[in-house]
VEXDREN-2710 file (C-alpha; in Angstrom, 1 decimal):
% VEXDREN-2710
k/r/px/py/pz
1/UNK/54.1/21.9/48.6
2/UNK/51.7/24.7/49.7
3/UNK/49.0/23.9/52.2
4/UNK/45.4/25.2/52.7
5/UNK/42.9/24.8/55.4
6/UNK/39.2/25.1/54.4
7/UNK/36.6/24.8/57.1
8/UNK/32.8/24.7/57.1
9/UNK/31.0/26.6/59.9
10/UNK/27.5/26.3/61.3
11/UNK/26.6/22.6/61.5
12/UNK/23.3/22.6/63.3
13/UNK/22.1/26.0/62.2
14/UNK/19.2/24.5/60.2
15/UNK/18.2/21.3/58.4
16/UNK/19.1/22.9/55.0
17/UNK/22.5/24.0/56.2
18/UNK/23.2/20.5/57.6
19/UNK/22.4/18.9/54.2
20/UNK/24.7/21.4/52.4
21/UNK/27.6/20.8/54.8
22/UNK/27.1/17.1/54.7
23/UNK/27.3/17.2/50.9
24/UNK/30.7/19.1/51.1
25/UNK/32.0/16.4/53.5
26/UNK/30.6/13.3/51.8
27/UNK/31.1/14.4/48.2
28/UNK/33.6/17.3/48.5
29/UNK/36.8/18.1/50.3
30/UNK/35.7/19.6/53.6
31/UNK/37.4/17.9/56.6
32/UNK/37.0/20.6/59.3
33/UNK/33.5/21.4/60.5
34/UNK/32.3/23.8/63.2
35/UNK/29.4/22.5/65.3
36/UNK/26.7/24.7/66.9
37/UNK/25.8/22.5/69.9
38/UNK/22.9/24.5/71.2
39/UNK/20.8/24.2/68.0
40/UNK/18.0/21.7/67.7
41/UNK/19.1/20.1/64.4
42/UNK/22.7/19.5/65.5
43/UNK/22.4/15.8/66.3
44/UNK/20.7/15.0/62.9
45/UNK/23.4/17.1/61.2
46/UNK/26.2/15.1/62.7
47/UNK/24.4/11.9/61.6
48/UNK/24.4/13.0/58.0
49/UNK/28.2/13.1/57.7
50/UNK/29.7/9.7/56.7
51/UNK/33.4/10.3/57.1
52/UNK/34.9/9.2/60.4
53/UNK/38.1/11.2/60.2
54/UNK/36.5/14.7/60.5
55/UNK/38.2/17.5/62.5
56/UNK/35.2/18.7/64.5
57/UNK/35.3/22.0/66.3
58/UNK/33.1/23.8/68.8
59/UNK/31.6/26.8/67.0
60/UNK/30.5/28.6/70.1
61/UNK/27.2/30.4/69.5
62/UNK/25.6/33.2/71.6
63/UNK/23.4/34.9/68.9
64/UNK/21.2/32.2/67.3
65/UNK/18.5/30.0/68.9
66/UNK/18.1/29.2/72.5
67/UNK/20.9/28.7/75.0
68/UNK/21.7/25.4/76.7
69/UNK/21.9/27.3/80.1
70/UNK/18.7/28.5/81.8
71/UNK/18.1/31.9/80.2
72/UNK/17.3/33.3/83.6
73/UNK/20.9/32.7/84.6
74/UNK/22.4/34.6/81.6
75/UNK/20.2/37.7/81.0
76/UNK/22.9/39.8/79.4
77/UNK/22.9/37.6/76.3
78/UNK/19.2/36.5/76.1
79/UNK/15.9/38.1/75.3
80/UNK/12.7/38.0/77.4
81/UNK/11.5/35.1/75.3
82/UNK/14.6/33.1/76.3
83/UNK/16.3/33.3/72.9
84/UNK/19.9/34.5/72.4
85/UNK/20.1/38.2/71.5
86/UNK/20.6/38.5/67.7
87/UNK/23.9/39.4/66.1
88/UNK/22.4/42.8/65.1
89/UNK/22.3/43.8/68.7
90/UNK/26.0/43.0/69.2
91/UNK/26.9/45.0/66.1
92/UNK/24.8/48.1/67.1
93/UNK/25.9/48.2/70.8
94/UNK/28.2/51.0/71.8
95/UNK/29.6/48.9/74.7
96/UNK/30.1/45.2/75.3
97/UNK/26.9/44.1/77.2
98/UNK/28.1/40.5/77.6
99/UNK/28.6/39.6/81.2
100/UNK/31.7/37.5/81.6
101/UNK/30.5/35.1/84.3
102/UNK/27.3/34.5/82.4
103/UNK/28.9/33.8/79.0
104/UNK/31.4/31.4/80.7
105/UNK/28.3/29.4/82.0
106/UNK/27.0/29.0/78.4
107/UNK/30.4/28.3/76.9
108/UNK/30.9/25.5/79.4
109/UNK/27.4/24.1/78.6
110/UNK/28.1/24.1/74.9
111/UNK/31.4/22.4/75.5
112/UNK/29.8/19.7/77.6
113/UNK/27.1/19.2/74.9
114/UNK/29.8/18.8/72.3
115/UNK/31.4/16.0/74.2
116/UNK/28.0/14.3/74.7
117/UNK/27.2/14.6/71.0
118/UNK/30.6/13.5/69.5
119/UNK/32.2/11.5/72.3
120/UNK/35.4/13.5/71.9
121/UNK/37.1/16.8/72.7
122/UNK/36.8/19.7/70.2
123/UNK/39.7/19.6/67.7
124/UNK/39.5/23.4/67.7
125/UNK/37.5/25.9/69.7
126/UNK/36.2/29.3/68.5
127/UNK/33.2/31.5/68.2
128/UNK/30.3/32.3/65.8
129/UNK/29.5/35.6/64.2
130/UNK/29.8/38.2/67.0
131/UNK/32.6/40.4/68.4
132/UNK/32.6/40.8/72.1
133/UNK/35.7/41.2/74.4
134/UNK/34.0/39.3/77.2
135/UNK/33.0/36.5/74.8
136/UNK/36.6/36.2/73.8
137/UNK/37.8/36.3/77.4
138/UNK/35.2/33.6/78.3
139/UNK/36.6/31.4/75.5
140/UNK/40.1/31.9/76.8
141/UNK/39.0/30.9/80.4
142/UNK/37.2/27.8/79.3
143/UNK/40.0/26.8/76.9
144/UNK/42.6/27.1/79.6
145/UNK/40.4/25.3/82.1
146/UNK/40.0/22.2/79.8
147/UNK/43.2/22.5/77.8
148/UNK/41.3/23.2/74.5
149/UNK/43.0/24.3/71.3
150/UNK/41.7/27.9/71.1
151/UNK/41.4/29.6/67.7
152/UNK/41.1/33.3/68.4
153/UNK/38.7/35.5/66.5
154/UNK/39.9/35.7/62.8
155/UNK/37.7/38.6/61.6
156/UNK/40.4/41.2/61.8
157/UNK/43.5/39.5/60.3
158/UNK/46.0/36.8/61.1
159/UNK/45.6/34.8/64.3
160/UNK/47.9/32.3/66.0
161/UNK/46.7/28.7/66.4
162/UNK/49.1/26.7/68.5
163/UNK/52.3/28.1/67.0
164/UNK/51.1/28.7/63.4
165/UNK/49.9/32.1/62.0
166/UNK/46.6/31.5/60.3
167/UNK/45.9/33.9/57.4
168/UNK/42.2/33.9/56.9
169/UNK/39.7/34.8/54.1
170/UNK/36.0/35.2/54.5
171/UNK/34.5/37.3/51.7
172/UNK/31.0/35.9/51.5
173/UNK/29.4/39.3/52.1
174/UNK/31.1/41.0/49.1
175/UNK/29.1/41.8/46.0
176/UNK/29.7/39.3/43.2
177/UNK/31.3/36.9/45.6
178/UNK/33.0/34.0/43.8
179/UNK/34.3/31.4/46.3
180/UNK/36.6/29.7/43.9
181/UNK/38.4/33.0/43.1
182/UNK/38.7/33.6/46.8
183/UNK/40.2/30.2/47.3
184/UNK/42.7/30.7/44.4
185/UNK/43.8/34.1/45.7
186/UNK/44.3/32.8/49.2
187/UNK/46.1/29.7/48.1
188/UNK/48.6/31.3/45.7
189/UNK/50.1/33.9/48.1
190/UNK/53.6/33.3/49.5
191/UNK/53.6/32.0/53.0
192/UNK/56.3/31.4/55.6
193/UNK/56.9/28.0/57.2
194/UNK/55.0/29.2/60.3
195/UNK/52.0/30.4/58.3
196/UNK/48.9/28.7/56.8
197/UNK/46.0/30.1/54.8
198/UNK/42.6/29.4/56.1
199/UNK/39.3/29.8/54.2
200/UNK/36.3/30.1/56.4
201/UNK/33.2/28.9/54.6
202/UNK/29.5/28.6/55.4
203/UNK/28.2/26.1/52.9
204/UNK/24.6/25.1/53.0
205/UNK/21.3/24.9/51.2
206/UNK/18.5/27.4/52.1
207/UNK/15.3/26.9/54.1
208/UNK/12.8/29.2/55.8
209/UNK/14.8/29.3/59.1
210/UNK/18.0/30.5/57.3
211/UNK/16.1/33.0/55.2
212/UNK/14.6/34.6/58.3
213/UNK/17.6/34.2/60.7
214/UNK/20.7/34.8/58.7
215/UNK/22.0/37.6/56.4
216/UNK/24.2/35.0/54.7
217/UNK/22.0/33.2/52.1
218/UNK/23.1/32.8/48.5
219/UNK/26.8/32.7/49.4
220/UNK/26.1/29.5/51.3
221/UNK/24.9/27.7/48.1
222/UNK/27.8/29.1/46.1
223/UNK/30.2/27.7/48.6
224/UNK/28.5/24.4/48.8
225/UNK/28.7/23.9/45.0
226/UNK/32.4/25.1/44.9
227/UNK/33.4/22.7/47.7
228/UNK/31.9/19.7/45.9
229/UNK/33.2/20.7/42.4
230/UNK/35.8/18.1/41.1
231/UNK/37.4/20.8/39.0
232/UNK/38.4/22.7/42.2
233/UNK/40.0/19.7/43.7
234/UNK/41.8/19.1/40.3
235/UNK/43.0/22.7/40.4
236/UNK/44.4/22.3/44.0
237/UNK/46.2/19.1/43.0
238/UNK/47.6/20.7/39.9
239/UNK/49.0/23.6/41.9
240/UNK/50.6/21.3/44.5
241/UNK/48.3/22.5/47.3
242/UNK/47.7/20.1/50.2
243/UNK/44.4/20.3/52.1
244/UNK/44.9/20.2/55.8
245/UNK/42.8/20.3/59.0
246/UNK/43.5/21.8/62.4
247/UNK/44.8/18.5/63.5
248/UNK/47.7/19.0/61.1
249/UNK/48.6/22.5/62.4
250/UNK/51.6/22.5/64.8
END
């Protein structure tokens, strides 16, 4: 039997995203959800999900909304208004401007908030949207400090989670994106016993906050529909593909 991990990122991003993710959990087949603990709608988003066996991860965020830490203590990643610097600044920067000590402060704060909100440790631990060597170093420091299951950045190819090589797919920015076709291509490849395919999704509905703060819009609605489509689950069952979470990865 083949296996496939499908996760939903960005719980807490906005009310519409929360409702879309909750739909994929309550009526679809999402079992792994990344939580943005600094966002104001995160608590209400968690309350929308009815399943109790979810694999919740800390989706560490340093580019959307306000930090949990006092912005004055982390000036390298915040604006004068106290918001996080947007992802566009990270993409356009010629050098990594993230201060390691500062980002560790915020990662720690988001980790503590996760435990307050969920009453448990993160089942996996990774980062949202931006590439920064110091962000990744900060994640490693906090993960080692608290013995957290770190999932390295998966934007550039396979990464190792615990002892398993995770082969990822995130094609939402491609023209004509069809999430079901992506899922099928990823699922049907040949994998070794120490490998597992991982589809990173960002399901959600759209509201004004998302339309003005994210470049990822219509792909969210496409993924939300696909992840709730009974025909997709039937296809997975018919192809002997078992859906797993990070809790199942050795």
